[in-house]
ChimeraX commands (.cxc) that place a marker at each C-alpha (Angstrom):
marker #1 position -94.61,76.20,-143.42 radius 0.5
marker #1 position -96.06,76.16,-146.91 radius 0.5
marker #1 position -95.90,79.01,-149.43 radius 0.5
marker #1 position -99.19,77.85,-150.94 radius 0.5
marker #1 position -102.11,80.20,-150.30 radius 0.5
marker #1 position -104.72,78.95,-147.85 radius 0.5
marker #1 position -108.12,78.02,-149.22 radius 0.5
marker #1 position -110.78,80.62,-148.48 radius 0.5
marker #1 position -112.83,80.02,-145.35 radius 0.5
marker #1 position -116.44,79.34,-146.26 radius 0.5
marker #1 position -119.37,77.73,-144.51 radius 0.5
marker #1 position -121.05,74.67,-145.95 radius 0.5
marker #1 position -123.66,76.01,-148.40 radius 0.5
marker #1 position -127.38,75.93,-147.73 radius 0.5
marker #1 position -129.09,72.87,-149.17 radius 0.5
marker #1 position -132.72,72.23,-150.02 radius 0.5
marker #1 position -134.37,70.91,-146.84 radius 0.5
marker #1 position -135.05,68.62,-145.32 radius 0.5
marker #1 position -131.66,67.18,-144.49 radius 0.5
marker #1 position -129.92,66.10,-141.30 radius 0.5
marker #1 position -127.12,67.42,-139.15 radius 0.5
marker #1 position -125.00,65.97,-136.39 radius 0.5
marker #1 position -123.54,68.50,-133.95 radius 0.5
marker #1 position -120.55,67.08,-132.07 radius 0.5
marker #1 position -119.31,69.34,-129.26 radius 0.5
marker #1 position -116.14,68.35,-127.41 radius 0.5
marker #1 position -113.70,69.26,-124.69 radius 0.5
marker #1 position -110.39,67.56,-125.39 radius 0.5
marker #1 position -108.11,65.93,-122.86 radius 0.5
marker #1 position -104.39,66.56,-122.55 radius 0.5
marker #1 position -103.59,63.27,-124.35 radius 0.5
marker #1 position -103.92,63.85,-128.09 radius 0.5
marker #1 position -101.44,61.38,-129.59 radius 0.5
marker #1 position -102.81,59.98,-132.82 radius 0.5
marker #1 position -105.74,62.40,-132.92 radius 0.5
marker #1 position -104.62,64.39,-135.98 radius 0.5
marker #1 position -104.04,61.32,-138.10 radius 0.5
marker #1 position -107.33,59.76,-137.07 radius 0.5
marker #1 position -109.21,63.01,-137.67 radius 0.5
marker #1 position -107.76,63.28,-141.18 radius 0.5
marker #1 position -108.68,59.66,-141.89 radius 0.5
marker #1 position -112.26,60.18,-140.68 radius 0.5
marker #1 position -112.60,63.25,-142.90 radius 0.5
marker #1 position -111.53,61.14,-145.86 radius 0.5
marker #1 position -113.96,58.35,-144.94 radius 0.5
marker #1 position -117.01,60.52,-144.33 radius 0.5
marker #1 position -116.60,62.14,-147.76 radius 0.5
marker #1 position -117.12,58.65,-149.22 radius 0.5
marker #1 position -120.50,58.20,-147.51 radius 0.5
marker #1 position -123.27,58.62,-150.12 radius 0.5
marker #1 position -125.42,61.51,-148.91 radius 0.5
marker #1 position -122.68,63.34,-146.98 radius 0.5
marker #1 position -123.09,67.05,-147.75 radius 0.5
marker #1 position -120.21,68.65,-145.84 radius 0.5
marker #1 position -118.91,69.60,-142.41 radius 0.5
marker #1 position -117.71,72.59,-140.44 radius 0.5
marker #1 position -115.42,72.71,-137.44 radius 0.5
marker #1 position -114.50,75.41,-134.94 radius 0.5
marker #1 position -112.35,75.36,-131.81 radius 0.5
marker #1 position -112.11,78.16,-129.29 radius 0.5
marker #1 position -108.93,78.97,-127.35 radius 0.5
marker #1 position -110.50,77.52,-124.19 radius 0.5
marker #1 position -110.68,74.07,-125.77 radius 0.5
marker #1 position -114.34,73.76,-126.77 radius 0.5
marker #1 position -114.62,72.21,-130.24 radius 0.5
marker #1 position -117.73,71.99,-132.39 radius 0.5
marker #1 position -118.12,69.94,-135.55 radius 0.5
marker #1 position -121.34,70.05,-137.54 radius 0.5
marker #1 position -121.76,67.43,-140.26 radius 0.5
marker #1 position -124.61,67.52,-142.77 radius 0.5
marker #1 position -126.25,64.54,-144.46 radius 0.5
marker #1 position -128.93,64.33,-147.16 radius 0.5
marker #1 position -131.03,61.82,-145.18 radius 0.5
marker #1 position -131.20,59.81,-141.97 radius 0.5
marker #1 position -129.86,56.71,-143.76 radius 0.5
marker #1 position -126.64,58.50,-144.74 radius 0.5
marker #1 position -126.17,59.70,-141.17 radius 0.5
marker #1 position -126.79,56.18,-139.86 radius 0.5
marker #1 position -124.25,54.72,-142.32 radius 0.5
marker #1 position -121.66,57.12,-140.92 radius 0.5
marker #1 position -122.59,56.29,-137.34 radius 0.5
marker #1 position -122.18,52.57,-138.05 radius 0.5
marker #1 position -118.92,52.80,-140.02 radius 0.5
marker #1 position -116.35,50.46,-138.41 radius 0.5
marker #1 position -113.41,52.90,-138.41 radius 0.5
marker #1 position -115.65,55.67,-137.11 radius 0.5
marker #1 position -116.84,53.39,-134.28 radius 0.5
marker #1 position -113.21,52.55,-133.39 radius 0.5
marker #1 position -112.35,56.28,-133.31 radius 0.5
marker #1 position -115.34,56.94,-131.05 radius 0.5
marker #1 position -114.06,54.32,-128.61 radius 0.5
marker #1 position -110.56,55.78,-128.65 radius 0.5
marker #1 position -112.02,59.26,-128.16 radius 0.5
marker #1 position -113.81,58.16,-124.98 radius 0.5
marker #1 position -110.67,56.40,-123.73 radius 0.5
marker #1 position -108.10,59.05,-124.64 radius 0.5
marker #1 position -108.93,62.25,-126.53 radius 0.5
marker #1 position -112.02,63.72,-124.83 radius 0.5
marker #1 position -112.81,64.93,-121.34 radius 0.5
marker #1 position -116.42,65.24,-122.44 radius 0.5
marker #1 position -118.61,65.47,-125.52 radius 0.5
marker #1 position -122.19,65.82,-126.63 radius 0.5
marker #1 position -123.83,64.72,-129.85 radius 0.5
marker #1 position -127.03,66.34,-131.07 radius 0.5
marker #1 position -128.79,65.11,-134.21 radius 0.5
marker #1 position -131.47,67.14,-135.91 radius 0.5
marker #1 position -133.49,67.49,-139.06 radius 0.5
marker #1 position -132.94,70.79,-140.87 radius 0.5
marker #1 position -136.28,72.30,-141.85 radius 0.5
marker #1 position -134.99,75.65,-143.07 radius 0.5
marker #1 position -131.67,76.67,-144.58 radius 0.5
marker #1 position -130.43,80.00,-145.90 radius 0.5
marker #1 position -127.16,81.55,-146.91 radius 0.5
marker #1 position -125.61,84.90,-147.70 radius 0.5
marker #1 position -122.50,85.39,-149.84 radius 0.5
marker #1 position -121.30,88.96,-150.28 radius 0.5
marker #1 position -118.65,88.25,-152.93 radius 0.5
marker #1 position -120.94,86.52,-155.43 radius 0.5
marker #1 position -122.82,88.93,-157.76 radius 0.5
marker #1 position -126.56,88.35,-158.17 radius 0.5
marker #1 position -126.62,86.26,-155.03 radius 0.5
marker #1 position -127.94,87.25,-151.65 radius 0.5
marker #1 position -129.81,85.58,-148.83 radius 0.5
marker #1 position -131.72,82.50,-149.93 radius 0.5
marker #1 position -134.27,80.63,-147.84 radius 0.5
marker #1 position -134.74,77.02,-148.77 radius 0.5
marker link #1:1,2 radius 0.2
marker link #1:2,3 radius 0.2
marker link #1:3,4 radius 0.2
marker link #1:4,5 radius 0.2
marker link #1:5,6 radius 0.2
marker link #1:6,7 radius 0.2
marker link #1:7,8 radius 0.2
marker link #1:8,9 radius 0.2
marker link #1:9,10 radius 0.2
marker link #1:10,11 radius 0.2
marker link #1:11,12 radius 0.2
marker link #1:12,13 radius 0.2
marker link #1:13,14 radius 0.2
marker link #1:14,15 radius 0.2
marker link #1:15,16 radius 0.2
marker link #1:16,17 radius 0.2
marker link #1:17,18 radius 0.2
marker link #1:18,19 radius 0.2
marker link #1:19,20 radius 0.2
marker link #1:20,21 radius 0.2
marker link #1:21,22 radius 0.2
marker link #1:22,23 radius 0.2
marker link #1:23,24 radius 0.2
marker link #1:24,25 radius 0.2
marker link #1:25,26 radius 0.2
marker link #1:26,27 radius 0.2
marker link #1:27,28 radius 0.2
marker link #1:28,29 radius 0.2
marker link #1:29,30 radius 0.2
marker link #1:30,31 radius 0.2
marker link #1:31,32 radius 0.2
marker link #1:32,33 radius 0.2
marker link #1:33,34 radius 0.2
marker link #1:34,35 radius 0.2
marker link #1:35,36 radius 0.2
marker link #1:36,37 radius 0.2
marker link #1:37,38 radius 0.2
marker link #1:38,39 radius 0.2
marker link #1:39,40 radius 0.2
marker link #1:40,41 radius 0.2
marker link #1:41,42 radius 0.2
marker link #1:42,43 radius 0.2
marker link #1:43,44 radius 0.2
marker link #1:44,45 radius 0.2
marker link #1:45,46 radius 0.2
marker link #1:46,47 radius 0.2
marker link #1:47,48 radius 0.2
marker link #1:48,49 radius 0.2
marker link #1:49,50 radius 0.2
marker link #1:50,51 radius 0.2
marker link #1:51,52 radius 0.2
marker link #1:52,53 radius 0.2
marker link #1:53,54 radius 0.2
marker link #1:54,55 radius 0.2
marker link #1:55,56 radius 0.2
marker link #1:56,57 radius 0.2
marker link #1:57,58 radius 0.2
marker link #1:58,59 radius 0.2
marker link #1:59,60 radius 0.2
marker link #1:60,61 radius 0.2
marker link #1:61,62 radius 0.2
marker link #1:62,63 radius 0.2
marker link #1:63,64 radius 0.2
marker link #1:64,65 radius 0.2
marker link #1:65,66 radius 0.2
marker link #1:66,67 radius 0.2
marker link #1:67,68 radius 0.2
marker link #1:68,69 radius 0.2
marker link #1:69,70 radius 0.2
marker link #1:70,71 radius 0.2
marker link #1:71,72 radius 0.2
marker link #1:72,73 radius 0.2
marker link #1:73,74 radius 0.2
marker link #1:74,75 radius 0.2
marker link #1:75,76 radius 0.2
marker link #1:76,77 radius 0.2
marker link #1:77,78 radius 0.2
marker link #1:78,79 radius 0.2
marker link #1:79,80 radius 0.2
marker link #1:80,81 radius 0.2
marker link #1:81,82 radius 0.2
marker link #1:82,83 radius 0.2
marker link #1:83,84 radius 0.2
marker link #1:84,85 radius 0.2
marker link #1:85,86 radius 0.2
marker link #1:86,87 radius 0.2
marker link #1:87,88 radius 0.2
marker link #1:88,89 radius 0.2
marker link #1:89,90 radius 0.2
marker link #1:90,91 radius 0.2
marker link #1:91,92 radius 0.2
marker link #1:92,93 radius 0.2
marker link #1:93,94 radius 0.2
marker link #1:94,95 radius 0.2
marker link #1:95,96 radius 0.2
marker link #1:96,97 radius 0.2
marker link #1:97,98 radius 0.2
marker link #1:98,99 radius 0.2
marker link #1:99,100 radius 0.2
marker link #1:100,101 radius 0.2
marker link #1:101,102 radius 0.2
marker link #1:102,103 radius 0.2
marker link #1:103,104 radius 0.2
marker link #1:104,105 radius 0.2
marker link #1:105,106 radius 0.2
marker link #1:106,107 radius 0.2
marker link #1:107,108 radius 0.2
marker link #1:108,109 radius 0.2
marker link #1:109,110 radius 0.2
marker link #1:110,111 radius 0.2
marker link #1:111,112 radius 0.2
marker link #1:112,113 radius 0.2
marker link #1:113,114 radius 0.2
marker link #1:114,115 radius 0.2
marker link #1:115,116 radius 0.2
marker link #1:116,117 radius 0.2
marker link #1:117,118 radius 0.2
marker link #1:118,119 radius 0.2
marker link #1:119,120 radius 0.2
marker link #1:120,121 radius 0.2
marker link #1:121,122 radius 0.2
marker link #1:122,123 radius 0.2
marker link #1:123,124 radius 0.2
marker link #1:124,125 radius 0.2
marker link #1:125,126 radius 0.2
view
């Protein structure tokens, strides 16, 4: 266990629309060997995709996981979808890590945010 303070939890900020999002909802299987390492590697790789804006992840105690990744344009999202290591992880996920998943892709037409701690900043529609 580390003595370093945890980074504050914050959502991905609102961006000027339009942009794209991929919503990946999963139910994991019992077999998770290698998942953590692969997940960390994919996080590193996606950050290198030009046009990647950020991602959020949540997992409930019942095992439902949701990851939402944001991309500046459809081309950036497509580059991520076609990335060789990402494709290999998708295959392994179907074979080993997931009982089920869904992927929804959408274009964000409106985006807003609220940050209480920041002075002179409130809700912003974009």
